[in-house]
C-alpha positions as CSV (number, residue, x, y, z in Angstrom):
1,X,-76.0,49.3,-28.3
2,X,-76.7,45.9,-26.9
3,X,-77.7,45.0,-30.2
4,X,-74.4,45.5,-31.0
5,X,-72.5,44.1,-28.1
6,X,-74.8,40.6,-28.9
7,X,-73.6,40.9,-32.4
8,X,-70.8,41.2,-31.4
9,X,-70.9,38.2,-29.0
10,X,-72.2,35.5,-31.7
11,X,-68.8,36.2,-34.1
12,X,-66.7,36.5,-31.6
13,X,-67.9,32.3,-30.3
14,X,-68.6,32.1,-34.1
15,X,-64.5,32.8,-34.5
16,X,-63.4,30.6,-31.9
17,X,-66.0,27.8,-33.0
18,X,-63.6,28.5,-36.4
19,X,-60.9,28.4,-34.8
20,X,-61.1,25.0,-32.1
21,X,-62.5,23.2,-35.9
22,X,-59.2,24.4,-37.6
23,X,-57.3,23.1,-35.2
24,X,-58.5,20.0,-34.7
25,X,-58.0,19.2,-38.5
26,X,-54.6,20.7,-38.5
27,X,-53.3,18.4,-34.9
28,X,-55.0,15.2,-36.8
29,X,-52.6,16.2,-40.2
30,X,-49.9,16.9,-37.7
31,X,-50.0,13.2,-35.8
32,X,-51.1,11.7,-39.2
33,X,-47.4,13.1,-40.6
34,X,-45.7,12.4,-37.5
35,X,-46.9,8.4,-37.9
36,X,-45.1,8.6,-40.7
37,X,-42.7,9.6,-39.8
38,X,-41.8,7.3,-37.2
39,X,-42.8,4.6,-39.0
40,X,-40.2,5.3,-42.0
41,X,-37.9,6.4,-39.5
42,X,-37.8,2.2,-37.9
43,X,-37.9,1.2,-41.3
44,X,-41.0,-0.3,-42.1
45,X,-42.3,0.1,-45.7
46,X,-44.9,2.8,-46.3
47,X,-47.3,4.2,-48.6
48,X,-47.3,7.5,-47.9
49,X,-48.8,7.8,-51.0
50,X,-52.1,6.2,-50.1
51,X,-52.2,6.9,-46.5
52,X,-52.2,10.9,-47.3
53,X,-54.6,9.9,-49.9
54,X,-52.9,10.8,-53.4
55,X,-55.1,10.1,-56.1
56,X,-58.4,10.9,-53.6
57,X,-59.6,13.9,-54.7
58,X,-61.3,14.8,-52.2
59,X,-58.4,13.8,-49.1
60,X,-56.1,16.0,-51.5
61,X,-58.6,18.8,-51.5
62,X,-58.5,18.4,-48.3
63,X,-54.9,18.8,-47.7
64,X,-54.0,21.7,-50.3
65,X,-56.6,23.7,-48.1
66,X,-54.7,22.5,-45.2
67,X,-51.6,23.2,-46.6
68,X,-53.1,26.7,-48.1
69,X,-54.7,27.8,-44.4
70,X,-51.4,27.2,-42.5
71,X,-49.8,29.4,-45.5
72,X,-52.2,32.4,-45.0
73,X,-51.3,32.2,-41.4
74,X,-48.3,32.0,-41.5
75,X,-48.3,35.2,-43.5
76,X,-50.3,36.6,-41.3
77,X,-48.0,36.0,-38.2
78,X,-45.2,37.7,-40.6
79,X,-46.8,40.5,-41.5
80,X,-48.1,40.7,-37.6
81,X,-44.1,40.5,-37.1
82,X,-43.1,43.0,-39.1
83,X,-46.1,45.8,-37.8
84,X,-44.7,45.4,-34.4
85,X,-41.1,45.8,-36.3
86,X,-42.0,48.9,-37.8
87,X,-44.0,50.0,-34.6
88,X,-40.8,49.6,-32.0
89,X,-37.9,51.5,-35.4
90,X,-40.4,54.1,-35.1
91,X,-40.7,54.8,-31.1
92,X,-36.7,54.0,-31.0
93,X,-37.0,56.8,-33.8
94,X,-38.8,59.2,-31.9
95,X,-37.0,58.6,-28.2
96,X,-33.6,59.5,-29.8
97,X,-34.9,62.8,-31.9
98,X,-36.2,63.9,-28.6
99,X,-33.2,62.7,-26.3
100,X,-31.3,64.6,-29.8
101,X,-33.6,67.8,-29.5
102,X,-32.6,68.0,-25.7
103,X,-29.2,67.9,-25.2
104,X,-29.1,70.2,-28.4
105,X,-31.5,72.3,-26.3
106,X,-28.9,71.9,-23.7
107,X,-26.5,73.4,-25.2
108,X,-28.5,76.2,-26.6
109,X,-29.1,77.7,-23.1
110,X,-25.5,76.9,-21.1
111,X,-24.9,80.6,-20.1
112,X,-21.8,82.2,-19.9
113,X,-20.8,84.2,-17.1
114,X,-17.9,86.0,-18.5
115,X,-14.3,85.0,-18.4
116,X,-13.4,82.0,-18.0
117,X,-10.1,82.8,-15.8
118,X,-12.0,84.9,-13.3
119,X,-11.1,88.2,-14.5
120,X,-13.6,89.4,-15.5
121,X,-15.3,91.0,-12.1
122,X,-17.1,94.8,-13.6
123,X,-20.4,92.7,-15.6
124,X,-21.2,91.5,-12.3
125,X,-24.5,93.7,-10.9
126,X,-24.1,94.6,-7.3
127,X,-27.5,94.0,-5.2
128,X,-28.6,97.5,-5.8
129,X,-28.3,97.3,-9.9
130,X,-29.7,93.8,-9.4
131,X,-33.0,94.6,-7.2
132,X,-33.7,97.1,-10.4
133,X,-32.6,99.9,-8.1
134,X,-35.2,99.5,-5.0
135,X,-33.5,99.1,-1.8
136,X,-33.4,96.0,0.2
137,X,-35.8,95.8,2.3
138,X,-39.0,98.0,0.9
139,X,-41.0,96.5,-1.6
140,X,-41.5,97.6,-5.4
141,X,-43.7,100.4,-6.1
142,X,-46.7,100.2,-6.4
143,X,-47.0,96.2,-4.9
144,X,-50.1,96.9,-2.3
């Protein structure tokens, strides 16, 4: 058991380090792009290709990796949102089904008490009939 826990702890540390490195690289790229945008906004003459490393295979590969990682992360977030929406829709559908079934059961269990005008008193049992033929105050046979 401790082997599994230790292994999971090592994996968590590795994931945290990977996320930290990715975030750091992404932050540097974002800052660079923001700087370029600000300089262009101020009217400065900026050689964007040189700053971004166009023509340098290593820097171009780094940009491709960053863009690929961002696209992959975006796809993961969209898939997560889609699963969450599907679960919410399933839950709402199930709740509606339960509500509908409860209403149907309630409608099926409505009891008619004779004529709605109240004229059908012949169908109302007498107290003796309601007690199953027993006399009030005496226990049913075999009760003891």
